[in-house]
C-alpha positions in Angstrom: 0.0 0.0 0.0 2.7 2.6 1.1 5.2 1.2 -1.5 2.8 1.8 -4.4 1.8 5.2 -3.2 5.4 6.4 -3.0 6.2 4.7 -6.4 3.3 6.6 -7.9 4.4 9.9 -6.6 7.9 9.4 -8.0 6.5 8.6 -11.4 4.3 11.7 -11.2 7.3 13.8 -10.3 9.3 12.5 -13.3 6.4 13.1 -15.6 6.1 16.8 -14.4 9.8 17.4 -15.0 9.6 15.9 -18.5 6.7 18.2 -19.4 8.6 21.2 -18.2 11.6 20.2 -20.3 9.3 20.0 -23.4 8.4 23.6 -23.1 4.7 23.4 -22.0 3.0 26.7 -21.1 4.1 28.2 -17.8 0.7 27.7 -16.3 0.9 24.0 -16.8 4.3 23.9 -15.2 3.3 26.0 -12.2 0.2 23.9 -11.5 2.3 20.8 -11.7 4.9 22.3 -9.4 2.3 23.3 -6.8 0.9 19.7 -6.9 4.5 18.4 -6.6 5.2 20.7 -3.6 2.0 19.5 -1.8 2.8 15.9 -2.6 6.4 16.4 -1.2 5.0 18.0 1.9 2.7 15.1 2.5 5.5 12.6 1.7 8.0 14.3 4.0 5.5 14.3 6.9 4.6 10.7 6.2 8.2 9.5 5.9 9.0 11.3 9.2 6.1 9.5 10.9 7.4 6.2 9.5 10.9 6.9 10.8 9.5 7.9 14.2 7.6 4.6 14.4 10.6 2.6 13.3 12.6 4.1 16.2 9.8 3.4 18.7 8.7 7.1 19.0 5.0 6.3 18.8 3.6 9.6 20.1 5.9 11.5 17.7 4.8 9.3 14.8 1.1 10.0 15.5 0.6 13.4 17.1 3.9 14.6 15.5 2.5 13.7 12.1 -0.4 16.1 12.7 2.0 18.8 13.8 4.1 18.3 10.6 1.0 18.7 8.5 -0.1 21.8 10.5 -3.4 20.4 11.5 -5.2 20.0 14.8 -6.6 16.5 14.5 -6.7 13.4 12.3 -10.1 14.5 11.0 -8.3 17.2 9.0 -6.1 14.7 7.1 -7.1 14.7 3.4 -4.8 12.1 2.0 -6.0 8.5 2.5 -2.4 7.0 2.6 -1.3 9.6 5.2 -4.4 8.8 7.2 -3.6 5.1 7.0 -0.1 5.9 8.4 -1.6 7.8 11.3 -4.1 5.0 11.9 -1.4 2.3 11.8 0.5 4.0 14.6 -2.6 4.7 16.6 -3.5 1.0 16.3 -0.1 0.2 17.8 -1.0 2.2 20.9 -4.7 1.2 21.3 -4.9 -2.3 19.8 -7.9 -1.1 17.8 -8.3 -0.1 14.1 -9.5 3.4 13.1 -12.0 4.1 10.3 -10.4 6.1 7.5 -13.0 8.7 6.4 -10.9 9.9 3.5 -11.2 6.6 1.6 -14.0 6.0 -0.8 -15.4 2.7 -2.2 -12.7 0.8 -4.1 -15.0 -1.8 -5.8 -18.6 -2.9 -6.3 -20.0 -6.0 -4.6 -22.4 -7.8 -6.9 -26.0 -8.3 -5.6 -25.6 -12.1 -5.7 -22.7 -11.9 -3.3 -24.7 -9.8 -0.9 -27.6 -12.4 -1.1 -25.1 -15.3 -0.5 -23.6 -13.5 2.4 -26.9 -13.0 4.1 -27.8 -16.7 3.7 -24.3 -18.0 4.7 -23.7 -19.9 7.9 -20.7 -19.4 10.2 -18.6 -22.4 11.1 -16.0 -22.2 13.9 -12.8 -21.0 12.1 -9.9 -22.8 13.8 -11.3 -26.4 13.6 -12.2 -25.8 9.9 -8.7 -24.4 9.2 -7.1 -27.4 11.0 -9.2 -29.9 9.0 -8.2 -28.4 5.7 -4.5 -27.7 6.7 -4.0 -31.5 7.1 -4.5 -31.8 3.3 -1.6 -29.5 2.3 1.8 -28.3 3.6 1.4 -24.6 2.9 -1.1 -22.4 4.7 -1.3 -18.7 3.7 -3.1 -16.3 6.1 -3.6 -12.7 5.2 -4.1 -9.6 7.4 -5.5 -6.1 7.3 -2.4 -4.0 8.1 -4.5 -1.6 10.2 -6.2 -4.2 12.4 -4.2 -5.8 15.3 -7.1 -8.3 15.8 -5.9 -10.3 12.8 -2.5 -10.7 14.3 -3.9 -12.2 17.5 -5.8 -14.6 15.3 -2.5 -15.4 13.4 -1.2 -16.6 16.8 -4.3 -18.8 17.2 -3.7 -20.3 13.8 0.0 -20.9 14.5 -0.8 -22.7 17.8 -3.4 -24.9 16.0 -1.1 -25.8 13.1 1.9 -26.7 15.2 0.6 -30.2 16.3 0.1 -30.9 12.5 3.8 -30.5 11.9 3.9 -26.9 10.7 7.4 -25.6 11.7 8.2 -22.6 9.4 6.6 -19.2 9.7 7.2 -16.9 6.8 6.2 -13.3 7.5 6.0 -10.6 5.0 6.4 -7.9 7.6 9.9 -9.1 8.6 12.7 -6.8 7.4 13.4 -7.3 3.7 16.8 -8.3 2.3 17.8 -8.9 -1.3 20.6 -11.2 -0.2 19.7 -14.7 1.0 22.8 -15.1 3.2 22.1 -11.8 5.0 18.4 -12.7 5.5 19.3 -16.2 6.8 21.7 -14.7 9.4 19.1 -12.3 10.6 16.5 -15.1 10.9 19.0 -17.3 12.8 19.6 -14.4 15.3 15.8 -13.9 15.6 15.4 -17.7 16.3 18.1 -17.6 18.9 16.8 -14.5 20.7 13.1 -15.4 20.3 11.8 -11.9 20.1 11.7 -9.1 17.5 13.5 -5.8 17.9 12.5 -2.4 16.4 14.8 -3.2 13.4 13.0 -6.5 12.7 10.3 -4.9 10.5 7.9 -1.9 10.3 4.6 -3.5 11.1 6.2 -5.4 13.9 6.2 -2.2 15.9 2.7 -3.2 16.8 3.0 -5.0 20.2 0.3 -7.5 19.1 2.2 -8.4 16.0 5.5 -8.6 17.9 3.9 -11.0 20.4 2.4 -13.1 17.7 6.0 -13.6 16.5 7.4 -13.9 20.0 5.0 -16.7 21.0 5.3 -18.5 17.7 9.1 -18.6 18.1 8.5 -20.0 21.6 6.4 -22.7 20.0 9.3 -23.8 17.8 8.6 -22.0 14.5 11.5 -21.0 12.4 11.1 -17.5 10.9 11.6 -16.7 7.3 11.7 -13.2 5.8 10.5 -13.1 2.2 9.6 -9.6 1.2 11.9 -7.9 -1.3 11.1 -4.6 -3.0 13.6 -3.6 -5.8 14.8 -0.1 -6.0 14.8 -0.1 -9.8 12.0 -1.7 -11.9 13.0 -0.2 -15.2 13.4 -2.7 -18.0 11.7 -5.6 -16.2 9.1 -7.7 -18.0 6.8 -7.5 -15.0 5.0 -4.4 -13.6 6.3 -3.2 -10.2 3.5 -5.0 -8.4 3.9 -8.2 -10.5 7.6 -8.3 -9.9 7.1 -7.8 -6.2 4.7 -10.9 -6.2 7.3 -12.9 -8.1 10.1 -11.9 -5.8 8.0 -12.9 -2.8 7.3 -16.4 -4.3 10.9 -16.9 -5.3 12.1 -16.0 -1.8 9.7 -18.4 -0.2 10.9 -21.2 -2.4 14.5 -20.6 -1.7 14.5 -19.4 1.9 11.7 -21.7 3.3 11.0 -24.7 1.1 14.6 -25.4 -0.1 16.2 -24.3 3.2 13.9 -26.6 5.2 13.0 -29.6 2.9 9.8 -31.3 3.7 8.8 -28.7 6.3 5.2 -27.5 6.5 4.9 -23.7 6.1 2.6 -21.0 7.5 2.8 -17.8 5.6 1.5 -14.6 7.1 0.9 -11.9 4.4 -0.9 -8.7 3.5 -4.3 -8.9 2.0 -3.8 -9.1 -1.7 -0.9 -11.5 -1.7 -3.1 -14.5 -0.6 -5.1 -14.4 -3.8 -4.9 -17.6 -6.0 -6.3 -15.8 -9.0 -5.3 -12.5 -10.6 -6.8 -9.4 -9.0 -7.1 -5.8 -10.1 -4.0 -3.7 -9.4 -2.1 -0.9 -11.2 -5.0 -0.5 -13.6 -4.9 -4.2 -14.7 -4.8 -7.8 -13.5 -1.9 -9.0 -11.5 -1.0 -12.6 -10.6 -0.4 -12.5 -6.9 2.2 -14.3 -4.7 -0.1 -17.3 -3.7 -0.8 -18.2 -7.3 2.8 -17.9 -8.3 3.9 -20.0 -5.4 1.3 -22.7 -6.3 2.7 -22.7 -9.9 6.3 -22.9 -8.7 5.8 -25.7 -6.2 2.8 -27.7 -7.4 1.4 -27.4 -3.9 -2.1 -26.2 -3.5 -2.0 -23.9 -0.5 -4.8 -23.3 2.0 -5.5 -19.6 1.5 -7.4 -17.8 4.3 -8.6 -14.2 4.1 -9.3 -12.2 7.3 -9.1 -8.7 5.7 -12.0 -8.6 3.4 -14.6 -9.0 6.1 -12.7 -6.8 8.7 -14.7 -4.2 10.6 -12.3 -1.7 9.0 -11.5 -3.0 5.5 -8.3 -1.8 3.9 -9.9 -2.0 0.5 -13.4 -0.6 1.0 -16.3 -2.1 -0.9 -19.5 -0.2 -1.7 -21.4 -2.3 0.9 -20.8 -2.9 4.6 -19.9 -6.5 4.4 -18.9 -6.8 8.0 -22.3 -5.6 9.2 -23.9 -8.5 7.2 -21.3 -11.1 8.3 -20.8 -10.2 12.0 -24.0 -11.7 13.4 -22.8 -15.1 12.2 -19.7 -14.7 14.5 -21.3 -13.9 17.8 -19.9 -17.0 19.5 -16.3 -16.6 18.1 -14.4 -16.3 14.8 -16.0 -18.2 11.9 -15.5 -19.0 8.3 -18.4 -18.7 6.0 -20.2 -21.6 4.4 -23.0 -21.6 1.8 -24.7 -24.8 0.5 -22.0 -26.8 2.3 -19.1 -25.0 0.5 -16.9 -22.1 1.6 -18.2 -18.7 0.6 -15.8 -15.8 -0.2 -17.0 -12.3 -1.1 -15.6 -8.9 -1.9 -12.2 -8.2 -3.4 -10.9 -11.8 -3.0 -14.2 -13.5 -3.9 -13.3 -16.8 -5.6 -9.6 -16.2 -5.0 -9.1 -17.7 -1.5 -10.3 -20.9 0.1 -11.7 -19.5 3.3 -12.8 -16.1 4.6 -12.8 -15.4 8.4 -15.2 -13.2 10.3 -14.2 -12.1 13.7 -16.7 -11.1 16.4 -17.2 -7.4 17.1 -14.7 -6.3 19.7 -16.0 -5.5 23.2 -13.9 -3.7 25.7 -13.2 -4.8 29.3 -11.6 -2.0 31.5 -10.8 -0.1 28.3 -9.1 -3.0 26.4 -10.2 -5.4 23.6 -11.6 -8.6 25.0 -9.6 -10.8 22.6 -6.3 -9.8 24.3 -7.0 -12.4 27.0 -6.7 -15.2 24.5 -3.1 -14.2 24.0 -2.3 -15.3 27.5 -2.7 -11.8 29.1 -4.2 -10.7 32.4 -5.3 -7.2 33.4 -2.8 -5.2 35.5 -3.5 -1.6 36.7 -1.1 1.1 35.6 1.3 1.9 38.4 0.3 5.1 40.2 3.8 6.5 39.6 3.3 6.4 35.9 0.0 8.3 35.8 0.4 11.8 34.4 -0.7 14.8 36.4 -1.2 16.7 33.1 -1.0 16.1 29.4 -0.9 12.7 27.7 1.5 9.8 28.3 2.2 6.5 26.5 2.8 3.9 29.2 4.9 1.0 27.8 5.7 -2.4 29.2 8.6 -4.6 28.1 9.6 -8.1 29.0 12.5 -7.7 31.5 14.6 -10.3 29.7 14.6 -8.4 26.4 16.9 -5.7 25.1 16.3 -2.0 25.1 15.3 -2.0 21.5 12.7 -4.7 21.9 9.0 -4.1 21.0 6.8 -3.5 24.0 4.6 -6.4 25.1 1.9 -3.8 25.7 1.3 -0.1 25.8 -1.6 2.3 26.4 -2.3 6.0 26.0 -3.1 7.6 29.4 -4.5 11.2 29.7 -4.5 13.1 33.0 -7.9 13.3 34.6 -9.2 10.3 32.7 -9.6 6.8 34.0 -6.7 4.8 32.5 -7.3 1.5 30.7 -5.7 -1.5 32.2 -2.5 -3.1 30.9 -2.8 -6.6 29.5 0.3 -8.5 30.5 1.7 -12.0 30.4 2.9 -13.8 33.5 6.6 -12.8 33.3 8.9 -10.2 34.8 8.5 -6.8 33.1 9.9 -3.3 33.1 8.1 0.0 32.5 8.8 3.0 30.4 6.9 6.1 29.3 6.8 8.5 26.4 5.4 12.0 26.9 3.2 14.5 25.1 2.6 17.8 26.9 3.7 18.9 30.3 3.8 16.5 33.3 
């Protein structure tokens, strides 16, 4: 999502420069320059927010982004990608996704899909996933990058697949490397340390994501990094997105399947990459990673989408699919069935094997109820860490981990307001705080 937006802005900038060189009227050039300047302003603010998040400066990455844009609140953000960046950081501090009001509908959902969705039944997700995972050696689970709930479910899937012999966890969000040897060395270090650091990958700055990986490593999974974005796509036969999908598939073959012959593999990816059929991207149809991996290996993966029916979809349909699906998930996460067969709707309709619907989140003492399933228990914020004025980010780290580790939990606390509880594992911890405003 962020990669394609930046690539598009670079292409737009080069087009504007070329027009100026060809002697277009001054008015055309000035309009283009003004648009370029605004794009650069947004990109600079966005990039600074990314860097702040990468270095663990969560308050700077969120509220600082607003300051760089010169606006008072996120409601004033006009660019959908910039809002997604702000929402991504906020989700890391609240464990909840944020609706993006700047986005409009990306695609139309046919009436027959709506009718099927209304008539579908929900079947408990984990038992159905386990039943189908026995028939293959590759499972691909996608996520909504803005919704930590999916990462907690990723841990549920990892736990359920481990007794079936799944031992390798390939994660798109792990830091990308073009060199296999460098990637392998980093993964060996990650396996030995058994926890991610801030340098391990951008989306891993979310404590829920980091703990998904931390607990999976404790289960015995061997991590694999497979993302690789080239710096130069000129002259390649594939489009930028197509080449990215091919690079991902190639890396999984080399770094997972060939490195660990005979191993069963769980792949945790962003939404589109799980598609087993071409989907719309870059103005055309692109063959995605899952389909390319299937062609390369001859293995039919079990593909599971949990992004299309998210309460806050990344790619917004022109119908509220979650509102139609959520009543079927009141007792827990489900996959949809219609006439005895799996039903998939929306962007990935017919492109994945299963589609997950999670229950609507409820809050207990200010925290999402599903955190308890990650092995957490509520703990009050120590009185000494409560601010007397302003806003503070209270962070908790496992005491055994290094200074640049990802927090195991963190919450925003505002003076004069009842603080939410921390949700912590049964392990020694240390506390830290980041400030916003006077104390």
